[in-house]
C-alpha positions as CSV (number, residue, x, y, z in Angstrom):
1,M,-10.0,-48.7,-49.5
2,E,-12.1,-46.7,-47.1
3,S,-13.5,-43.4,-48.1
4,K,-12.7,-40.2,-46.3
5,E,-16.2,-40.3,-44.7
6,E,-15.7,-43.9,-43.5
7,R,-12.4,-42.9,-41.9
8,Q,-14.0,-39.9,-40.2
9,E,-16.8,-42.1,-38.8
10,K,-14.3,-44.7,-37.5
11,F,-12.3,-42.0,-35.8
12,A,-15.5,-40.6,-34.3
13,K,-16.4,-44.0,-32.9
14,A,-12.9,-44.4,-31.4
15,V,-13.2,-41.0,-29.7
16,L,-16.7,-41.8,-28.4
17,T,-15.7,-45.2,-27.2
18,V,-12.8,-43.9,-25.2
19,A,-14.8,-41.0,-23.8
20,E,-17.5,-43.3,-22.7
21,E,-15.1,-45.7,-21.0
22,R,-13.7,-42.7,-19.1
23,G,-17.1,-41.3,-18.2
24,L,-16.6,-38.1,-20.2
25,S,-19.3,-36.2,-21.9
26,L,-18.5,-34.3,-25.0
27,R,-18.5,-31.0,-23.0
28,K,-16.0,-32.5,-20.5
29,L,-13.9,-33.8,-23.3
30,A,-13.8,-30.4,-25.0
31,A,-12.8,-28.7,-21.7
32,A,-10.1,-31.3,-21.0
33,S,-8.8,-31.1,-24.5
34,G,-8.8,-27.3,-24.8
35,L,-11.0,-27.5,-27.8
36,E,-14.3,-25.9,-28.6
37,Y,-17.4,-28.0,-27.8
38,S,-18.7,-27.5,-31.3
39,Q,-15.5,-28.8,-32.8
40,V,-15.5,-31.9,-30.6
41,Q,-19.2,-32.4,-31.5
42,R,-18.4,-32.3,-35.2
43,I,-15.5,-34.7,-34.8
44,C,-17.7,-37.1,-32.9
45,K,-20.4,-37.0,-35.5
46,G,-17.8,-37.9,-38.2
47,K,-18.3,-34.6,-40.0
48,V,-14.7,-33.3,-40.0
49,N,-11.2,-34.7,-40.7
50,P,-9.3,-33.4,-37.6
51,A,-5.7,-32.1,-37.9
52,L,-2.9,-33.9,-36.1
53,S,-2.7,-31.2,-33.4
54,T,-6.4,-31.7,-32.8
55,I,-6.0,-35.5,-32.5
56,I,-3.2,-35.0,-30.0
57,S,-5.4,-32.6,-28.0
58,L,-8.2,-35.1,-28.0
59,A,-5.9,-37.9,-26.8
60,E,-4.6,-35.6,-24.0
61,G,-8.2,-34.9,-23.0
62,L,-8.9,-38.6,-23.0
63,E,-5.7,-39.3,-21.0
64,V,-4.4,-41.7,-23.7
65,S,-1.6,-41.5,-26.1
66,P,-2.5,-40.8,-29.8
67,S,-1.3,-44.4,-30.5
68,E,-3.8,-45.8,-28.0
69,L,-6.6,-43.7,-29.6
70,F,-5.6,-45.1,-33.0
71,A,-5.7,-48.7,-31.5
72,Y,-9.4,-48.1,-30.9
73,Y,-9.7,-46.8,-34.5
74,N,-8.0,-49.9,-35.9
75,N,-9.8,-52.4,-33.6
76,P,-13.3,-51.0,-32.9
77,S,-15.2,-52.8,-30.2
């Protein structure tokens, strides 16, 4: 079973992968998601466990569904 920290790091990688594929910097992702840059930065460093509402906001900013974001989480490239 993965630790909380391992899950956070996997989610961070998923967000970063999708953002990179879409040419989004963390600042642009924060603006598109309606989140604070510092919050997005902490998520993308694997430092926090984001709430469901935050995950949905990130997915909207990335222009993917939450399920698509979790597909990256489950199958990292």
